[in-house]
C-alpha positions, 0 to 999 in steps of 0.5 A, a space after each residue: 962939278 964934284 965927281 963921285 958925290 952923292 946927290 945929298 952931298 952936292 952943294 947948291 952950286 953943284 946941283 945948279 950946274 947939273 940942272 942947267 942945260 949948257 948953252 951949246 945944248 939949248 934948243 933955242 934962246 929964251 927970254 932973259 929971266 927964263 932958264 933951260 933946265 934938265 927935266 929930271 931936276 924939276 920933275 919926278 919921273 916914274 917909268 911904267 912897269 907892266 904888271 904880271 899878266 896873271 894880275 890883269 883883270 876886267 874887275 873894276 874894283 882893282 887899280 886901273 891900268 894904263 898900258 899905252 896910247 890905247 888907254 889914253 883919251 884926249 885929256 884923261 885916261 880911258 882904262 879898260 883893264 885893271 890890275 890886282 898888283 900895282 907896279 908903278 903908280 901915277 897920282 892925281 895931277 901927274 902928267 902921263 906920257 906915252 914912251 913906247 910906239 906912240 910917243 908923247 900924247 900927254 894927258 892928265 892923271 885924274 886919280 891913281 893909275 898903274 903905269 904899264 911899260 908903254 907910259 911914264 908918269 911925270 910929277 912937277 915940282 916947279 910948274 903947273 900941270 897945264 904948263 907941263 902938258 903943253 910942254 910935252 905937246 910942243 916937244 913931242 918931236 924931241 922924244 922921237 928924235 931921241 928914241 931907240 928901238 927898231 920894231 917900236 920906238 922907245 924912250 928911256 928914263 935917261 932921255 926923259 931926265 935929260 930932256 931940256 925944259 924951258 923954265 919961266 918964272 911961276 907967274 909967267 907960266 900961269 900967264 902963258 897957260 891962260 894965253 894958250 887956252 884963250 887962243 885955243 878956245 877961239 880956234 876950237 870954236 871955229 873948228 867946231 863950226 867947220 866939223 859941224 859943216 863937214 858932218 852935214 855933208 853926208 846929209 846934204 848929199 843924201 838930200 840932193 840925190 833924193 830930190 834928183 831921183 824923185 824929180 824935184 831937181 828936174 821940175 823946171 826942165 819938165 815945165 819948160 818942155 811941157 812934160 810931167 812925171 807921168 812919162 817916167 817908167 818903172 822898170 826892174 834893174 835887170 830890164 835896163 842892165 845886163 847883170 852878171 854875178 861874178 865868178 868863183 875863182 880858185 884862190 889856190 891859183 892866185 898869184 902876184 901878176 897876170 889878170 887882176 881879180 876884183 874882190 870886195 875889199 877893192 870896192 870898200 867905201 864905194 871907192 875902187 882901190 886896186 892896190 888893196 891886197 891885190 890878187 891875180 890869176 894867170 892869163 892862161 887860166 882864163 877860159 870863155 866861161 870866165 870871160 863871159 861871167 867875170 870880165 869887166 867892160 868899160 862903164 860896168 857898175 860893180 856892187 858888193 853883196 856881202 859884208 857885216 850884218 846890220 852895219 850897211 858896210 857893203 852894197 857899194 856901187 862903183 863904176 869902172 872906167 877903162 879896165 885892163 884885164 880886170 875880172 870880178 870875183 864872186 859876191 860882186 854883182 856886175 851891171 852893164 847898162 843898156 841904151 835905155 838908161 844913162 849910166 851915171 843916172 843908174 850909178 847915182 840911183 845905186 849910191 842913193 839911200 832910196 836903193 840902199 834902203 831897199 837893198 838892205 831890207 832883204 839882208 840875210 846871213 848869220 850873226 856877223 855876215 850879211 848877204 843880199 842875193 844878186 837875184 833880189 838886186 836884179 829885180 829891184 824896181 827903179 823909176 826912170 825918166 826919159 833919157 833926155 831928162 836923165 841927162 839933165 838930172 845927171 848934169 845938175 847932180 854933177 854940178 851940185 855934187 862938185 860944189 859940195 866936194 869942193 866945200 868939203 875939201 876947203 873945210 878939211 884945209 881949214 881944219 889943217 890950218 887950225 891945227 897948224 895955228 895951234 902948233 905955232 901958238 905952242 911954239 911961240 909960247 915956249 919961246 916967250 913970244 906970246 907977249 906975256 913975259 915981264 922982264 922985271 920979274 925975278 929970274 927963274 934961276 931963283 925958282 930953280 935954286 929953291 927947288 934944288 935946295 929942297 931936294 
């Protein structure tokens, strides 16, 4: 190849030598009438450049700004900021790709956007935009493998320009896109059905709990034992539990070892997570008052009493099994069930919307923080069947909820399988293995020569 020549001085053969990827650098073998080329020779690449902060605005009359992944939807930009002075611009039908922190995530540009430093615009001169987008979805790992940076992964313009690109004949490109989209449409249809089933999971759980706690689930048992719901009693929570309102531990004494203090964040979502921002207090600091009010016993149920107002993101009930030196902080109610109630029956009640609707009906607090008092919770009334019927209800609930959980887990596995199938389809597509290639078609080398002759 001639050295020192400007691009316009190169012969077609020299341009071709620069554009083609040497055999030893090709990621894999492709069909005979395809060729591996450097992306920068068949696409125009515009590396993003952030505008001055003083030019960024919320005024929609200016140019929308794409700074990074947060401004990108599934297929198109979702800009929320604008700029008075544009730097680098994308045009309609360009592909916008993340090049900083999150890499890849290709989307279509459906208009003119200012490109910030977290993205690049790719304009094809050799293929359709759909083929180019699927290419970037398939080769995202290449970007990560060739990124620089320590705090954030960053892809340079040089890396993008040298990126190997499998170029088939134009007609084959279109057939590949059509085949991908046909196969994806079938998978998306299946995915929608699975996601719909998952979305119904919470509703089914709510329905099952309601039937159990109103007696429908144990109707057959009552019939067999010639008893009725008239034997159910109405009692306050404090009548069937020993309530404790937690202890206001001095946060200045928190340390990295000792007795762990359970805070509201450890119970978020109704799941005990001791690894979430754990804090401890020295065992020597624990006195009898703390033990009486805050030490957690096996089988205790904890309920969070503070969260975001109107969002119902607290009031979670969690049963603690075999605690070791765990103490409950303030704004968490600890309930120790007595012999008049089955612990699991009480837990199911506290996790039901029957309880949660009553709980949040007494929510107080300011603009953002919601609170429910422990005294109010202690005085909530609960309908309680005889202890033997409680056990029957718990047994039925355990079986039904286990089946629901297994079904939800299976649905999650199906979604993962669908995603893997899509990746497999893309991998085959860019190897020419979808059965669409016509070896009699003119080689993509001729297409490449045409492109290079015009540049």
